[in-house]
C-alpha positions as CSV (number, residue, x, y, z in Angstrom):
1,X,0.0,0.0,0.0
2,X,1.4,3.4,-0.9
3,X,1.2,6.5,1.2
4,X,-0.6,9.4,-0.4
5,X,1.8,12.3,-1.2
6,X,1.3,15.8,0.2
7,X,3.3,17.3,-2.7
8,X,0.9,19.5,-4.7
9,X,3.2,19.1,-7.8
10,X,3.0,15.3,-7.7
11,X,1.4,13.9,-10.8
12,X,0.6,17.4,-12.2
13,X,2.1,18.4,-15.6
14,X,3.6,21.8,-16.3
15,X,0.8,22.4,-18.8
16,X,-1.8,21.7,-16.1
17,X,0.0,24.0,-13.7
18,X,0.1,26.8,-16.3
19,X,-3.6,26.3,-17.2
20,X,-4.7,26.5,-13.6
21,X,-2.7,29.7,-13.0
22,X,-4.0,31.3,-16.2
23,X,-7.6,30.3,-15.2
24,X,-7.2,31.8,-11.8
25,X,-5.0,34.9,-12.4
26,X,-5.4,35.4,-16.2
27,X,-2.4,36.4,-18.2
28,X,-2.2,40.0,-16.8
29,X,-2.3,38.8,-13.2
30,X,0.3,36.1,-13.9
31,X,2.6,38.7,-15.5
32,X,2.2,40.9,-12.4
33,X,3.3,38.1,-10.1
34,X,6.0,36.7,-12.3
35,X,8.0,39.1,-14.4
36,X,8.5,37.0,-17.5
37,X,8.1,38.4,-21.0
38,X,6.2,35.4,-22.3
39,X,3.4,36.2,-19.9
40,X,3.3,39.9,-21.0
41,X,3.8,40.0,-24.8
42,X,1.3,38.0,-26.8
43,X,1.0,35.2,-24.2
44,X,0.1,31.7,-25.1
45,X,0.2,28.3,-23.4
46,X,2.5,26.9,-26.1
47,X,5.1,29.6,-26.1
48,X,5.1,29.8,-22.3
49,X,5.6,26.0,-22.0
50,X,8.5,26.2,-24.4
51,X,10.2,28.9,-22.4
52,X,9.5,27.3,-19.0
53,X,10.8,24.0,-20.0
54,X,14.1,25.6,-21.1
55,X,14.4,28.0,-18.2
56,X,14.7,26.4,-14.7
57,X,14.5,29.6,-12.7
58,X,11.3,30.6,-14.4
59,X,9.8,27.2,-14.0
60,X,10.6,27.2,-10.2
61,X,8.8,30.6,-9.9
62,X,5.7,29.2,-11.6
63,X,5.7,26.0,-9.5
64,X,6.1,28.1,-6.3
65,X,3.1,30.2,-7.3
66,X,1.0,27.1,-8.1
67,X,2.0,25.6,-4.8
68,X,0.9,28.8,-3.0
69,X,-2.4,28.9,-4.8
70,X,-2.9,25.1,-4.2
71,X,-2.5,25.6,-0.5
72,X,-4.7,28.7,-0.3
73,X,-7.5,27.0,-2.2
74,X,-7.2,23.8,-0.3
75,X,-7.2,21.7,-3.5
């Protein structure tokens, strides 16, 4: 029997994380919280995923924001 994990990132893809953040904050709110050009200038899921997969520091910021949102919402 496996113990359930408390890690909010466990089993969640980067695309799911980004979609949840965009749904909650919208692109403008996301750009205010994380200063990344791909969130400000003609944002799209595809271009943002490409950037985040290649840029570890940016991905960490997105994952931290998702974790914070996850805990505040009690998902």
